[in-house]
C-alpha positions as CSV (number, residue, x, y, z in Angstrom):
1,X,0.0,0.0,0.0
2,X,1.5,3.3,-1.1
3,X,1.6,6.2,1.4
4,X,-0.9,8.9,0.9
5,X,1.3,11.4,2.8
6,X,2.6,14.2,0.7
7,X,6.1,14.0,-0.6
8,X,6.2,17.7,-1.6
9,X,6.9,20.5,1.0
10,X,3.7,22.4,0.7
11,X,0.9,23.7,3.0
12,X,1.0,22.4,6.6
13,X,-2.8,22.1,6.4
14,X,-2.7,20.0,3.3
15,X,0.0,17.7,4.8
16,X,-2.1,17.3,7.9
17,X,-5.1,16.2,5.9
18,X,-3.1,13.9,3.7
19,X,-1.5,12.3,6.8
20,X,-5.0,11.8,8.3
21,X,-6.2,10.2,5.0
22,X,-3.3,7.8,5.2
23,X,-4.2,6.7,8.7
24,X,-7.8,6.3,7.8
25,X,-7.0,4.2,4.8
26,X,-4.7,1.9,6.7
27,X,-7.5,1.4,9.3
28,X,-10.0,0.6,6.6
29,X,-12.0,3.8,7.0
30,X,-12.1,4.6,3.3
31,X,-14.9,7.2,3.3
32,X,-13.0,9.2,5.9
33,X,-9.8,8.8,3.9
34,X,-11.6,10.1,0.8
35,X,-13.0,13.1,2.7
36,X,-9.5,14.0,4.0
37,X,-8.0,13.8,0.5
38,X,-10.7,15.9,-1.0
39,X,-10.0,18.5,1.8
40,X,-6.3,18.5,1.0
41,X,-7.0,18.9,-2.7
42,X,-9.3,21.9,-1.9
43,X,-6.4,23.5,0.0
44,X,-4.0,22.9,-2.8
45,X,-6.5,24.3,-5.4
46,X,-6.5,27.6,-3.6
47,X,-2.8,27.9,-4.4
48,X,0.3,29.0,-2.4
49,X,-0.6,32.6,-2.4
50,X,0.4,35.7,-4.4
51,X,4.1,36.3,-5.0
52,X,5.3,32.8,-4.3
53,X,8.3,31.5,-6.3
54,X,7.9,29.4,-9.4
55,X,9.6,26.5,-7.5
56,X,7.0,26.7,-4.7
57,X,4.2,26.7,-7.3
58,X,5.7,23.7,-8.9
59,X,5.8,21.8,-5.6
60,X,2.1,22.6,-5.0
61,X,1.2,21.4,-8.5
62,X,3.1,18.1,-7.9
63,X,1.3,17.7,-4.6
64,X,-2.0,18.1,-6.4
65,X,-1.1,15.3,-8.8
66,X,0.0,13.1,-6.0
67,X,-3.3,13.7,-4.1
68,X,-5.3,12.8,-7.2
69,X,-3.4,9.6,-7.5
70,X,-4.1,8.8,-3.9
71,X,-7.8,9.6,-4.4
72,X,-7.9,7.2,-7.3
73,X,-6.4,4.4,-5.3
74,X,-8.9,5.0,-2.5
75,X,-11.8,5.0,-5.0
76,X,-10.6,1.6,-6.3
77,X,-10.6,0.2,-2.8
78,X,-14.1,1.5,-2.4
79,X,-15.1,-0.5,-5.5
80,X,-15.6,2.6,-7.7
81,X,-13.3,2.2,-10.7
82,X,-15.4,4.9,-12.5
83,X,-14.4,7.5,-9.9
84,X,-10.8,6.1,-9.9
85,X,-10.5,6.5,-13.6
86,X,-11.4,10.2,-13.5
87,X,-8.9,11.0,-10.7
88,X,-6.1,8.9,-12.2
89,X,-6.5,10.2,-15.8
90,X,-6.3,13.8,-14.4
91,X,-3.2,12.8,-12.3
92,X,-1.6,11.4,-15.5
93,X,-2.2,14.7,-17.4
94,X,-0.8,16.7,-14.5
95,X,2.3,14.6,-14.1
96,X,2.9,14.8,-17.8
97,X,3.0,18.6,-17.6
98,X,5.2,18.6,-14.4
99,X,7.7,15.7,-14.7
100,X,9.8,13.9,-17.2
101,X,7.8,11.7,-19.4
102,X,9.5,8.7,-17.9
103,X,9.2,9.3,-14.2
104,X,8.3,7.0,-11.3
105,X,5.2,9.1,-10.7
106,X,4.0,8.5,-14.3
107,X,4.7,4.8,-14.0
108,X,2.7,4.5,-10.8
109,X,-0.3,6.3,-12.3
110,X,-0.2,4.2,-15.4
111,X,0.0,1.0,-13.4
112,X,-3.0,2.1,-11.4
113,X,-4.9,3.1,-14.5
114,X,-4.2,-0.3,-16.0
115,X,-5.9,-2.0,-13.1
116,X,-8.9,0.5,-13.3
117,X,-9.3,-0.1,-17.1
118,X,-9.4,-3.9,-16.5
119,X,-12.1,-3.4,-13.9
120,X,-14.1,-1.4,-16.5
121,X,-13.6,-4.0,-19.2
122,X,-11.3,-1.9,-21.2
123,X,-8.7,-4.6,-21.8
124,X,-6.7,-3.1,-24.7
125,X,-6.4,0.2,-22.8
126,X,-5.4,-1.7,-19.7
127,X,-2.6,-3.6,-21.4
128,X,-1.3,-0.5,-23.1
129,X,-1.1,1.4,-19.8
130,X,0.5,-1.5,-18.0
131,X,3.1,-2.1,-20.7
132,X,4.0,1.6,-20.7
133,X,4.4,1.5,-16.9
134,X,6.7,-1.5,-17.1
135,X,8.8,0.0,-19.8
136,X,9.3,3.2,-17.8
137,X,10.1,1.3,-14.7
138,X,12.7,-0.8,-16.5
139,X,14.3,2.2,-18.1
140,X,14.5,4.2,-14.8
141,X,15.8,1.3,-12.8
142,X,12.8,0.9,-10.6
143,X,12.7,-1.5,-7.7
144,X,12.0,-5.2,-8.7
145,X,8.7,-5.1,-6.8
146,X,7.4,-2.3,-9.1
147,X,8.3,-4.2,-12.2
148,X,6.9,-7.4,-10.8
149,X,3.6,-5.6,-10.1
150,X,3.4,-4.5,-13.7
151,X,4.1,-8.0,-14.9
152,X,1.6,-9.5,-12.5
153,X,-1.1,-7.1,-13.8
154,X,-0.1,-7.8,-17.4
155,X,-0.6,-11.5,-16.7
156,X,-4.2,-10.8,-15.6
157,X,-4.9,-8.9,-18.8
158,X,-3.4,-11.6,-21.0
159,X,-5.5,-14.3,-19.2
160,X,-8.7,-12.1,-19.6
161,X,-8.0,-11.7,-23.3
162,X,-7.6,-15.4,-23.8
163,X,-3.8,-15.7,-24.0
164,X,-2.9,-18.1,-21.2
165,X,0.7,-18.7,-22.5
166,X,1.4,-15.0,-22.4
167,X,0.0,-14.8,-18.9
168,X,2.3,-17.6,-17.8
169,X,5.3,-15.8,-19.4
170,X,4.5,-12.6,-17.6
171,X,4.3,-14.4,-14.2
172,X,7.5,-16.3,-14.9
173,X,9.3,-13.1,-15.7
174,X,8.1,-11.5,-12.5
175,X,9.1,-14.5,-10.4
176,X,12.6,-14.5,-11.9
177,X,13.3,-10.9,-10.7
178,X,15.9,-10.8,-8.0
179,X,15.3,-9.1,-4.6
180,X,11.5,-9.4,-4.5
181,X,10.0,-8.8,-1.0
182,X,7.9,-11.6,0.6
183,X,4.6,-9.8,0.0
184,X,5.3,-9.6,-3.7
185,X,6.2,-13.3,-3.9
186,X,3.0,-14.1,-2.1
187,X,0.9,-12.1,-4.6
188,X,2.6,-13.9,-7.5
189,X,1.7,-17.2,-5.9
190,X,-1.9,-16.1,-5.6
191,X,-1.9,-15.1,-9.2
192,X,-0.8,-18.6,-10.3
193,X,-3.7,-20.1,-8.3
194,X,-6.1,-17.7,-10.0
195,X,-4.9,-18.8,-13.4
196,X,-5.4,-22.5,-12.4
197,X,-9.0,-21.7,-11.4
198,X,-9.6,-19.6,-14.5
199,X,-8.5,-22.5,-16.7
200,X,-10.8,-25.0,-14.9
201,X,-8.1,-26.8,-12.9
202,X,-10.0,-26.3,-9.6
203,X,-8.6,-29.2,-7.7
204,X,-5.0,-28.0,-8.1
205,X,-6.1,-24.4,-7.3
206,X,-7.6,-25.5,-4.0
207,X,-4.4,-27.2,-3.0
208,X,-2.3,-24.2,-4.0
209,X,-4.5,-21.7,-2.2
210,X,-4.7,-23.8,0.9
211,X,-0.8,-24.0,1.0
212,X,-0.6,-20.2,0.6
213,X,-3.1,-19.7,3.4
214,X,-0.8,-21.6,5.7
215,X,2.0,-19.2,4.9
216,X,0.2,-15.9,5.2
217,X,-0.6,-14.0,8.4
218,X,-4.3,-14.0,9.2
219,X,-4.3,-10.3,10.0
220,X,-3.3,-9.2,6.5
221,X,-5.4,-8.3,3.5
222,X,-3.6,-10.9,1.5
223,X,-5.1,-13.5,3.8
224,X,-8.5,-12.1,3.1
225,X,-8.1,-12.3,-0.6
226,X,-7.0,-15.9,-0.4
227,X,-10.0,-16.8,1.7
228,X,-12.2,-15.3,-0.9
229,X,-10.3,-17.2,-3.7
230,X,-10.8,-20.5,-1.9
231,X,-14.5,-19.8,-1.5
232,X,-15.0,-19.1,-5.2
233,X,-12.9,-22.2,-6.1
234,X,-15.0,-24.5,-3.9
235,X,-18.1,-23.0,-5.5
236,X,-16.7,-23.8,-9.0
237,X,-16.3,-27.4,-7.7
238,X,-19.9,-27.4,-6.5
239,X,-18.7,-28.0,-2.9
240,X,-21.4,-25.7,-1.6
241,X,-20.9,-26.1,2.1
242,X,-17.2,-25.5,1.9
243,X,-17.8,-22.5,-0.4
244,X,-20.3,-21.0,2.0
245,X,-18.0,-21.6,5.0
246,X,-15.1,-19.8,3.5
247,X,-17.3,-17.0,2.0
248,X,-18.7,-16.3,5.5
249,X,-15.1,-16.3,6.8
250,X,-14.2,-13.7,4.2
251,X,-17.1,-11.5,5.2
252,X,-16.1,-11.8,8.9
253,X,-12.5,-10.8,8.1
254,X,-13.5,-7.9,5.8
255,X,-15.9,-6.5,8.5
256,X,-12.9,-6.5,10.8
257,X,-10.2,-5.2,8.5
258,X,-12.1,-3.3,5.8
259,X,-15.5,-2.3,7.3
260,X,-16.2,0.0,4.4
261,X,-15.2,-2.3,1.6
């Protein structure tokens, strides 16, 4: 989860609101996080005041783009890809005006947009955004986890478009990157299980997901995702009692960890 706290030295009030948004988001209070971000954007919209230097104005403009990106991420977590699209596309336009074309900021927004477009069924637009994000990250020497996230999302799009071999290649490329943090490795494992289920190999998917559950801490959102995956896979196998048991477990966990999801 990316910090919502402002990287740019701008208004103390805007920073206070962005910090509060970050705390709310981590606690699962998404509506409160959204409200704080909108408040911070309103502060930045008023500008730094008359007579401030061009450098100060540039910092405020970058803060505005960063806040829009954060707002898009929160919208996605609220299940509103339509709202996320508007925020992220605006953030992309602003970063294009303020940063180098190949910047980490641009890559982050493109990766997020790729996920949003997939949720909206815009698969070609999604793949284009994700591949641009990956190319930028590769050229600027981004951390392996960032490139792995791009490849992971590309594998989803390839699977959705009916190209399972390309999906496997993307996942293999991600897994071969050196220096991946444990959380990234776990997400790649989950993606492999998803592909097994998508291709109808439900029995192997159940085994793979169950093994991952044993390795993931229960208090994490990754654990919740796996519980939901297991419920859906059991449903595909027509094992209704198992599916219901795990689905109720997911609801219980989400009420605790993400009450506004």
